[in-house]
N, C-alpha and C positions, 0 to 999 in steps of 0.2 A: 521106379518105383512104381505097383501098379495099385491102385487102390482100387480093392476085388477082395467083394468076402460072398462064396458063393451057396451059400444059404438063401441069400436071397434073389439066387438071376430067376429063376422059374414066379417066383410070388408078382416080382415087381416088369418083368419085362421077358417071359418066358421067353428068356435065350439061358440054352442048356451047355454050346458052344459056344470058345473065341477060337479065332481062326486071326491069327498073325503076320499073316502075308502081306506082299507092301501095294495089296491089291484095297484089305480088307480095311490098311494104315490110312490110304490115302480117302478113301469113303470116313472112314473114324474123322477125321479130320475137316474132311466139308460137309457133316456135319455136326462136327462142333462148332466152325465158324457160322451156320445157320442158327444153331441152339444159345448159343455164351451169351449174345447180347439179348437175351428176350429173357433169359436166367439170371439174369443182373440185375432188371429194370426192379425199384421199386420205390412208393410212392418217396419216401425220403432221399433216397437216392445218396444216403450217406455210405455205400460202397461196403463192401468186404473183402474181409483178409482172405487170402489166393487158399489157403492151409484151411478153413473154415470154406468156403466155398467147396473144394476140390472134392473135403469128406462130401458134403452135403449131394456131390453128384456122382462118386465113386460106381457107385451101386447101379445107375442108371446108364451108365456106357462100359464098354473095355476099354477107355481112354484111357493111358498112364499118365500119372501126374506130369512128365517136358511131353506131351501132345497137347493137351489142356495151356501148357505153361505158353510152349510152341503157337496156337492158333489166338492162344489171347496177342502174347508177343505184336502178332499182325496184327491183326485188329486195333491194337496202337499205333501201328503205322499207319492203319487207313483211317484213325480220329477215329473211330466208330468203340474207344472205350480209353478212360485211361487210366493209368498205373499212378499210386503213390504212395510213397514207403513211410517207416510208421508215427513219422513224426509231421506227416502231414504235406510233408516236398512234392508237388510231382515230378515224375521219375520222364524222362528222355522218351518220346518213346521206342519200342525196337528193343528197350536193354534189357540184363536178363531181371526176372520176377523171384522175388525170393517167398517165403514162406507167408512172415510178418507184414509184407504190401499191401496194401486197399486196393481191389479194382471196381474203378465207378465206370457210370455211363455219365460220356460228358453233356455239361449242361448245356442247351440247348436258350440261346439267349431274344434270339429273333424266329420269328416264322413266315416266309419268307409266300408267301399264293402268287410269285409268280407274273407280278402286275410292276412293271417301270414304277421308278417315284415320278415320270411323266404322269402317269392315270390320275 
């Protein structure tokens, strides 16, 4: 499913034509991998339902929901995001993401400034 409303193209990102070649797909996936964690950041870090998140970004990117899911799955494997089911149970990294799953940034429990414990 493609989340795309052509009426908003020029006003939002000056993009007039979508290119669905393999090179474009790789570029989209790379851009998503860099952008999605930043877009998920909220002070409360309470996460967002996948479909609400996708709905909020669909007019800013030519990415399909499956491309966004794929990148989020990889980010979960890389421990850059966490996926929670609707009952707030944490899903294993890399699993299929459903519309009602919540996407969270992982909580950082400690901050290591590169000093060893002996310092």
